[in-house]
Structure formats: C-alpha cells, structure tokens
DRENTI-331621 format. One record per residue (C-alpha): residue in three letters; z negated, x, y. Coordinates in steps of 0.25 Angstrom, whole numbers, plus 5000, padded with zeros to 4 digits. Layout:
BEGIN
@aa->ALA, w->Z, u->X, v->Y
...
END
This chain:
BEGIN
@aa->UNK, w->5041, u->4970, v->5011
@aa->UNK, w->5028, u->4974, v->5004
@aa->UNK, w->5025, u->4970, v->4990
@aa->UNK, w->5017, u->4958, v->4997
@aa->UNK, w->5030, u->4954, v->5003
@aa->UNK, w->5036, u->4949, v->4990
@aa->UNK, w->5031, u->4935, v->4994
@aa->UNK, w->5039, u->4937, v->5007
@aa->UNK, w->5049, u->4925, v->5007
@aa->UNK, w->5040, u->4916, v->4999
@aa->UNK, w->5028, u->4918, v->5008
@aa->UNK, w->5037, u->4917, v->5021
@aa->UNK, w->5042, u->4904, v->5016
@aa->UNK, w->5028, u->4898, v->5014
@aa->UNK, w->5019, u->4905, v->5023
@aa->UNK, w->5025, u->4901, v->5037
@aa->UNK, w->5032, u->4888, v->5042
@aa->UNK, w->5042, u->4897, v->5049
@aa->UNK, w->5047, u->4902, v->5035
@aa->UNK, w->5052, u->4888, v->5030
@aa->UNK, w->5066, u->4892, v->5034
@aa->UNK, w->5068, u->4900, v->5022
@aa->UNK, w->5064, u->4890, v->5011
@aa->UNK, w->5077, u->4885, v->5009
@aa->UNK, w->5085, u->4898, v->5011
@aa->UNK, w->5094, u->4901, v->4999
@aa->UNK, w->5092, u->4916, v->5001
@aa->UNK, w->5077, u->4915, v->4999
@aa->UNK, w->5073, u->4911, v->4985
@aa->UNK, w->5059, u->4905, v->4983
@aa->UNK, w->5049, u->4915, v->4977
@aa->UNK, w->5035, u->4913, v->4971
@aa->UNK, w->5024, u->4918, v->4981
@aa->UNK, w->5018, u->4931, v->4976
@aa->UNK, w->5004, u->4936, v->4978
@aa->UNK, w->5005, u->4951, v->4977
@aa->UNK, w->4999, u->4961, v->4987
@aa->UNK, w->5005, u->4974, v->4992
@aa->UNK, w->4998, u->4986, v->4989
@aa->UNK, w->5008, u->4997, v->4990
@aa->UNK, w->5022, u->5000, v->4995
@aa->UNK, w->5030, u->5007, v->4984
@aa->UNK, w->5039, u->5019, v->4988
@aa->UNK, w->5051, u->5020, v->4980
@aa->UNK, w->5062, u->5030, v->4978
@aa->UNK, w->5076, u->5026, v->4972
@aa->UNK, w->5078, u->5035, v->4960
@aa->UNK, w->5093, u->5036, v->4962
@aa->UNK, w->5094, u->5036, v->4977
@aa->UNK, w->5083, u->5045, v->4980
@aa->UNK, w->5078, u->5037, v->4992
@aa->UNK, w->5064, u->5031, v->4994
@aa->UNK, w->5063, u->5016, v->4994
@aa->UNK, w->5050, u->5008, v->4997
@aa->UNK, w->5052, u->4995, v->4990
@aa->UNK, w->5044, u->4983, v->4989
@aa->UNK, w->5054, u->4973, v->4984
@aa->UNK, w->5054, u->4958, v->4980
@aa->UNK, w->5057, u->4955, v->4965
@aa->UNK, w->5063, u->4944, v->4958
@aa->UNK, w->5072, u->4941, v->4946
@aa->UNK, w->5083, u->4935, v->4955
@aa->UNK, w->5093, u->4946, v->4959
@aa->UNK, w->5105, u->4937, v->4957
@aa->UNK, w->5119, u->4940, v->4951
@aa->UNK, w->5121, u->4951, v->4960
@aa->UNK, w->5112, u->4960, v->4953
@aa->UNK, w->5104, u->4955, v->4941
@aa->UNK, w->5091, u->4961, v->4937
@aa->UNK, w->5095, u->4971, v->4926
@aa->UNK, w->5098, u->4985, v->4931
@aa->UNK, w->5111, u->4985, v->4923
@aa->UNK, w->5121, u->4985, v->4935
@aa->UNK, w->5127, u->4997, v->4942
@aa->UNK, w->5120, u->5005, v->4954
@aa->UNK, w->5105, u->5001, v->4950
@aa->UNK, w->5095, u->5010, v->4956
@aa->UNK, w->5080, u->5012, v->4953
@aa->UNK, w->5068, u->5017, v->4960
@aa->UNK, w->5056, u->5026, v->4958
@aa->UNK, w->5042, u->5024, v->4964
@aa->UNK, w->5038, u->5037, v->4971
@aa->UNK, w->5026, u->5032, v->4979
@aa->UNK, w->5017, u->5021, v->4984
@aa->UNK, w->5011, u->5019, v->4998
@aa->UNK, w->5000, u->5009, v->5002
@aa->UNK, w->5004, u->4997, v->5011
@aa->UNK, w->4997, u->4986, v->5018
@aa->UNK, w->4996, u->4974, v->5008
@aa->UNK, w->4997, u->4964, v->5019
@aa->UNK, w->5010, u->4969, v->5025
@aa->UNK, w->5021, u->4959, v->5022
@aa->UNK, w->5031, u->4970, v->5023
@aa->UNK, w->5046, u->4966, v->5027
@aa->UNK, w->5052, u->4979, v->5032
@aa->UNK, w->5048, u->4993, v->5030
@aa->UNK, w->5053, u->5006, v->5035
@aa->UNK, w->5049, u->5021, v->5034
@aa->UNK, w->5046, u->5025, v->5049
@aa->UNK, w->5044, u->5040, v->5046
@aa->UNK, w->5031, u->5048, v->5046
@aa->UNK, w->5026, u->5041, v->5034
@aa->UNK, w->5026, u->5027, v->5041
@aa->UNK, w->5032, u->5014, v->5038
@aa->UNK, w->5037, u->5003, v->5047
@aa->UNK, w->5035, u->4990, v->5042
@aa->UNK, w->5038, u->4975, v->5045
@aa->UNK, w->5029, u->4965, v->5040
@aa->UNK, w->5031, u->4950, v->5038
@aa->UNK, w->5023, u->4936, v->5037
@aa->UNK, w->5022, u->4927, v->5049
@aa->UNK, w->5010, u->4932, v->5058
@aa->UNK, w->5009, u->4945, v->5050
@aa->UNK, w->5023, u->4952, v->5053
@aa->UNK, w->5023, u->4965, v->5060
@aa->UNK, w->5030, u->4979, v->5061
@aa->UNK, w->5021, u->4990, v->5057
@aa->UNK, w->5020, u->5005, v->5055
@aa->UNK, w->5013, u->5009, v->5042
@aa->UNK, w->5009, u->5023, v->5037
@aa->UNK, w->5016, u->5025, v->5024
@aa->UNK, w->5006, u->5032, v->5016
@aa->UNK, w->4994, u->5024, v->5020
@aa->UNK, w->4999, u->5010, v->5023
@aa->UNK, w->4992, u->5010, v->5036
@aa->UNK, w->4998, u->5001, v->5047
@aa->UNK, w->4999, u->5011, v->5059
@aa->UNK, w->5006, u->5001, v->5069
@aa->UNK, w->5010, u->4987, v->5069
@aa->UNK, w->5017, u->4977, v->5078
@aa->UNK, w->5014, u->4962, v->5074
@aa->UNK, w->5025, u->4952, v->5075
@aa->UNK, w->5024, u->4938, v->5081
@aa->UNK, w->5019, u->4928, v->5070
@aa->UNK, w->5032, u->4920, v->5071
@aa->UNK, w->5039, u->4931, v->5064
@aa->UNK, w->5040, u->4937, v->5050
@aa->UNK, w->5043, u->4951, v->5050
@aa->UNK, w->5055, u->4956, v->5041
@aa->UNK, w->5064, u->4968, v->5039
@aa->UNK, w->5062, u->4981, v->5047
@aa->UNK, w->5071, u->4993, v->5051
@aa->UNK, w->5070, u->5005, v->5060
@aa->UNK, w->5082, u->5010, v->5069
@aa->UNK, w->5079, u->5021, v->5078
@aa->UNK, w->5066, u->5018, v->5085
@aa->UNK, w->5067, u->5003, v->5083
@aa->UNK, w->5062, u->4994, v->5072
@aa->UNK, w->5070, u->4981, v->5069
@aa->UNK, w->5063, u->4970, v->5062
@aa->UNK, w->5068, u->4956, v->5056
@aa->UNK, w->5060, u->4943, v->5055
@aa->UNK, w->5061, u->4933, v->5044
@aa->UNK, w->5068, u->4920, v->5046
@aa->UNK, w->5072, u->4924, v->5060
@aa->UNK, w->5083, u->4932, v->5067
@aa->UNK, w->5073, u->4939, v->5075
@aa->UNK, w->5071, u->4954, v->5074
@aa->UNK, w->5062, u->4963, v->5081
@aa->UNK, w->5063, u->4978, v->5086
@aa->UNK, w->5051, u->4987, v->5087
@aa->UNK, w->5049, u->5001, v->5091
@aa->UNK, w->5047, u->5010, v->5079
@aa->UNK, w->5035, u->5018, v->5085
@aa->UNK, w->5026, u->5008, v->5091
@aa->UNK, w->5032, u->4995, v->5084
@aa->UNK, w->5032, u->4988, v->5097
@aa->UNK, w->5043, u->4977, v->5097
@aa->UNK, w->5054, u->4981, v->5107
@aa->UNK, w->5065, u->4970, v->5104
@aa->UNK, w->5070, u->4958, v->5096
@aa->UNK, w->5083, u->4955, v->5090
@aa->UNK, w->5091, u->4943, v->5083
@aa->UNK, w->5097, u->4948, v->5070
@aa->UNK, w->5106, u->4936, v->5066
@aa->UNK, w->5103, u->4937, v->5051
@aa->UNK, w->5099, u->4924, v->5044
@aa->UNK, w->5085, u->4930, v->5043
@aa->UNK, w->5077, u->4943, v->5044
@aa->UNK, w->5075, u->4950, v->5031
@aa->UNK, w->5078, u->4965, v->5030
@aa->UNK, w->5083, u->4976, v->5040
@aa->UNK, w->5088, u->4990, v->5039
@aa->UNK, w->5096, u->5000, v->5046
@aa->UNK, w->5106, u->5012, v->5044
@aa->UNK, w->5103, u->5017, v->5058
@aa->UNK, w->5115, u->5010, v->5064
@aa->UNK, w->5114, u->4995, v->5060
@aa->UNK, w->5103, u->4986, v->5055
@aa->UNK, w->5105, u->4979, v->5041
@aa->UNK, w->5098, u->4966, v->5039
@aa->UNK, w->5096, u->4956, v->5028
@aa->UNK, w->5091, u->4941, v->5029
@aa->UNK, w->5089, u->4938, v->5014
@aa->UNK, w->5103, u->4934, v->5011
@aa->UNK, w->5114, u->4943, v->5005
@aa->UNK, w->5118, u->4947, v->5019
@aa->UNK, w->5117, u->4961, v->5025
@aa->UNK, w->5117, u->4961, v->5040
@aa->UNK, w->5121, u->4972, v->5049
@aa->UNK, w->5114, u->4972, v->5063
@aa->UNK, w->5119, u->4979, v->5075
@aa->UNK, w->5107, u->4988, v->5081
@aa->UNK, w->5111, u->4986, v->5095
@aa->UNK, w->5114, u->4971, v->5095
@aa->UNK, w->5105, u->4968, v->5083
@aa->UNK, w->5115, u->4958, v->5079
@aa->UNK, w->5121, u->4956, v->5065
@aa->UNK, w->5135, u->4962, v->5066
@aa->UNK, w->5139, u->4963, v->5051
@aa->UNK, w->5134, u->4957, v->5038
@aa->UNK, w->5138, u->4958, v->5023
@aa->UNK, w->5135, u->4950, v->5011
@aa->UNK, w->5128, u->4959, v->5001
@aa->UNK, w->5134, u->4958, v->4987
@aa->UNK, w->5133, u->4965, v->4974
@aa->UNK, w->5146, u->4964, v->4965
@aa->UNK, w->5150, u->4952, v->4973
@aa->UNK, w->5137, u->4945, v->4973
@aa->UNK, w->5129, u->4942, v->4985
@aa->UNK, w->5115, u->4949, v->4985
@aa->UNK, w->5105, u->4939, v->4992
@aa->UNK, w->5091, u->4941, v->4997
@aa->UNK, w->5093, u->4954, v->5004
@aa->UNK, w->5079, u->4958, v->5009
@aa->UNK, w->5074, u->4971, v->5015
@aa->UNK, w->5085, u->4981, v->5018
@aa->UNK, w->5085, u->4997, v->5019
@aa->UNK, w->5096, u->5006, v->5023
@aa->UNK, w->5097, u->5017, v->5013
@aa->UNK, w->5108, u->5028, v->5013
@aa->UNK, w->5119, u->5020, v->5018
@aa->UNK, w->5115, u->5007, v->5010
@aa->UNK, w->5107, u->4995, v->5013
@aa->UNK, w->5096, u->4992, v->5003
@aa->UNK, w->5091, u->4978, v->5002
@aa->UNK, w->5080, u->4973, v->4992
@aa->UNK, w->5085, u->4959, v->4987
@aa->UNK, w->5073, u->4949, v->4988
@aa->UNK, w->5067, u->4945, v->4975
@aa->UNK, w->5074, u->4955, v->4967
@aa->UNK, w->5071, u->4969, v->4961
@aa->UNK, w->5083, u->4975, v->4968
@aa->UNK, w->5087, u->4982, v->4981
@aa->UNK, w->5102, u->4981, v->4984
@aa->UNK, w->5109, u->4994, v->4990
@aa->UNK, w->5119, u->4988, v->4999
@aa->UNK, w->5131, u->4993, v->5007
@aa->UNK, w->5129, u->4991, v->5022
@aa->UNK, w->5144, u->4991, v->5024
@aa->UNK, w->5147, u->4979, v->5016
@aa->UNK, w->5135, u->4973, v->5009
@aa->UNK, w->5139, u->4978, v->4995
@aa->UNK, w->5127, u->4981, v->4985
@aa->UNK, w->5129, u->4995, v->4981
@aa->UNK, w->5118, u->4996, v->4971
@aa->UNK, w->5104, u->4991, v->4967
@aa->UNK, w->5090, u->4997, v->4967
@aa->UNK, w->5082, u->4990, v->4955
@aa->UNK, w->5067, u->4989, v->4956
@aa->UNK, w->5062, u->4981, v->4943
@aa->UNK, w->5052, u->4992, v->4939
@aa->UNK, w->5046, u->4993, v->4953
@aa->UNK, w->5045, u->4978, v->4954
@aa->UNK, w->5038, u->4978, v->4940
@aa->UNK, w->5028, u->4989, v->4944
@aa->UNK, w->5025, u->4982, v->4958
@aa->UNK, w->5023, u->4969, v->4951
@aa->UNK, w->5013, u->4975, v->4941
@aa->UNK, w->5005, u->4980, v->4953
@aa->UNK, w->5006, u->4967, v->4961
@aa->UNK, w->5017, u->4971, v->4970
@aa->UNK, w->5031, u->4967, v->4973
@aa->UNK, w->5044, u->4974, v->4978
@aa->UNK, w->5050, u->4967, v->4990
@aa->UNK, w->5056, u->4977, v->5000
@aa->UNK, w->5062, u->4991, v->5001
@aa->UNK, w->5060, u->5003, v->5011
@aa->UNK, w->5068, u->5015, v->5012
@aa->UNK, w->5064, u->5029, v->5016
@aa->UNK, w->5072, u->5042, v->5016
END
C-alpha cells in the first residue's frame, strides 16, 4: 500500500456499499480516516539482514500482548533508509513487486480505480496498466514465473495476468476468508486475509491446501496484511502497528520482528504513513 493507503480499511468501509460486510468484523478494528497524500516511496534496507525492503506501513499503538511496543524483547531488527523514489500520489497501492530492469509491478485498489500496472522505479511513470472491473477492489499481488496473481478485497476471487503485457489470462477462487496479502517462494503461494492465519495455496489447483495460525510465544498475531517471501521466511506487516513479523512458512511461528518507530515518526512528520512492505534482492 502507498502512504495514501493508510486509510485503506476505513475508506473501504465507508466509500462503497459493497464494503459493509467488514464493519462488524472482529479482525478489522475501526480507525480514524486520515488525510495525508503520498509523495514518495521509501526504499529501506534492513541493517542486520542486508536485504532491501520497500515499506509503506500502517502505524498504531495497538500491537497486542504478542509483541508490545517497546523494543526490549529478543530478535528485534531495525532498518536504514537508503533511497527514495517518486510515485503516483493517487495510486491506492495494495501490492508491489520488483519486476526487474528498474520496473515495479503494482496492484492498486478502490472501487472503480483498481488496476494492475507496470511502473518505472526511478521516475514513477506508469508504463502500462490493466484496469479492473469497477465491482472489484484490487489487493495483494505476487509474481510466479510469467504469471501475476492478484487478490481482491471482500471476495474469494483472484485474477491471473501475463507479467509482460498485463493482460488477464485467468481467474481463481482462493478459499481464504478474504483477500489481503499474497507472496510466493516459487513453489507455493502464501496468502493472508487480515486474521492470524497464514495460508498455503497450491500453484496448480490454486486451492488452499495448508494453513497455520501465526503465533509469537504462544499468542496469536492478528491483522496479518501484506506478505513477502524473504530468504526462507514469510514477512508480514501487521496492520495498524509499527511491526513486520518474520514468520516461519513451515509452522507459522514468529521468528523475529522488524521494528519501525523511527521510520513512522519521520514519515508522519512529512505527512506520510507506512502501510506495506516490498522486498528486492
């Protein structure tokens, strides 16, 4: 999600009649609508892990008993900002991938404005775009081979696109409760639906074949949002917090945390917000 997407769940509940189904959801706490505009993406590098992470991530004081908000527990990592790039301030980004050759592949949301697009990393120029039907709200995106897989909010519907021309080549039904985040290790798809569940989806049948409850020291970690697969782990930003969970894809156990309070403070000072993550070797 872009910095503008910090309003994601709040706006979607109020801006379209199709979104009323989330209003009573126990996994989607109410938030105040925000008024910030996106001006830049921030490219980050994990200081201890030596990998690049693009993070625009939702911030809140609510992390729950599983984490707490003070960095005084084990396996906490920080980040260092190393670069910034321009980006369309009107793009309601829900999924973002590095497509090679200085290009980004992006899924945007909002009813009537959802799309899949190819974007020049250094200029922010939209080089290609495939608009979605107005009845769908675009969500998580991942790339496997030559195929882009995209989720949609409040449905079990997913779309498949050709990575080169962005033309839709198929559809699938994922069987999760909702469509939030999507990632892959090159063998299976990992999915999230805003709960504490991490799903595994077979790439041939595109059906859920395994799922795990994500826990840290025995406590469930709810509100799992955007996903990335990084060096054998599934990374998930936890919606409305300053934390990214590093999760074992084998059993759902949280292996550690990436803590972002300084980044959040800096973005807030400039009128931006952190609400998603992006990984690039």
